[in-house]
Each structure stands twice: as structure tokens, then as C-alpha cells.
N, C-alpha and C positions, 0 to 999 in steps of 0.2 A: 757431483755433478748434480746440476740443480734440478729439481723437481717441480713436475708439471702440476699446477693447481688449475681445474676448470672451474671456469666463469661460472657464477651463479646461474643456476637454472633459470629461464623466465619465468614470472607468475603465470599460472595457468589464470586462462581468460574467464573462466567461471568465476575465479577467487573474486577477480574485478568487479565482475556483476554482481555477486554476491555481497560485497561491499558497499556498492550503490544501492542495491534493494534495500540494504540494512539502513544505509542513510535515511531513506524514506520514513523510517520507525522512530528516529530520534525525537525522543519527548522533549520538544523545546516549549512545552507550556501552550497554552491556549493564547492566540491574540485576540480573541473576543473579549469584550466589555465584560461578558457576563460570566468569564472564567470557563471551567469545563463542566458545563451544566451538564447534567445525566440525560441522556435519551432514551428512552423506555422502549420506543420500537423504530428500527430504522427504515421500514417500509412506510410507517405514518410521519415519520420524522424528516422526510425530503421534500423540499419544494419541489414544484414543475422543473424550475430553471435547475435545480440539481439534478434530477433526474435526466434531463437532456444533456447537461454538461456531462454528468459520469459517461452516458451511453456512448455520448459521441467521441469522447477524449480517452475514457479508460478500457471500454468495453466492445469497441470498434463496432458502433451503432447497434450492437447487438442488445435491445432493451428486454429480452425473455432471461439472458444469463445475468441481466444486472438483478432482474428480480428474483429469480432464482440465487442469485449470491447474497442479496440482501436477506431473503429467509434463513439461508444456512448460516451467516453470520449473526443474525437474530440470535438462533438457537445454539450458538457455540458455546455458552457459559461462562466465559470469560475472555478477555482480550490475548491473552495467552493462547486460548486455543483457537481464536480467530486468525490470529498472525499465520500460519501455515498456509490458510487460503489465500489471504492476503499475496504473499509471498508468492504463491504460484499464479496468482492472476500478474503481479506485477512482471513477474518472468514473461509470461505468455504473450502479455500485451505491450511489455517494454515501458513500463511506468518511471522508470530511468531516464527516458528520452528527455531532453530539455523542454520541449512544448507539451510534456504530460506531467512533470514531475510537482508542479503547483496544485493542479487537480487531484493528483494521487495523494499529496499531503493532505488536501480537505477532505478527501474520502476516508482515509487513514484516520483522522481525527475524529471524524462522525462515529467510525466505528469504536473507537477510544472512548468518545461520549456515552457509548452504549453500555459499556462496563465500568463507567466511572462510578 
């Protein structure tokens, strides 16, 4: 008598989202001609254009949340400690969306430079 083998269970949706979020954090090195130059303070290291771009694309126009996040990330102590904050924001604001991915990568790179 043939035995029934169940097809593999579909991959949970959250697993795919987690992989996409993890992809945002791949350290591909800096494309900057200056390499990964340390950034001592995120709040002072952002240009006005950066602030507008990040608030618009990554924080749903919420500049207060951007500023609070920058303060939190500044005091995290290490990139490893800052990463859960970034992952939470990536899920909340869908940073893996194709229209946000590049900007999210720039923001994550700035945080990486904070702890370089």
C-alpha cells in the first residue's frame, strides 16, 4: 500500500519578511569614496536633505519619530544593540518596499558609521 507524503508546508509569510529585512542589513561595504568614516553623532551628522528624505520615505512624515529614533540610536552603544530598533522600524514602515529599500540602506549605513 503506497504511503502518503504530505507536501512541504508553505513557508510562513513572516519568514519571508524577516529574510527581506535581513537583506537590508547586508554589509556590502560603503560606496562612499571616504570609506566608512565614523559618524560621532547621528543627529548632527544628517544634512537637511537627509532629514527630509528619511522622514518622508522611512518614517511616514513623522519628524518627531525620526528625531526620537536618532537619539535612541545614538545612545545604543553598538550597531548590534541598534539593530533591533532598526528592524522594528523596518517592519512597521515596510522598508523592504522597493520604493524605500535604497533610502533604508542609506539610513542603516549611517547608523553603521555611528559605531564604526
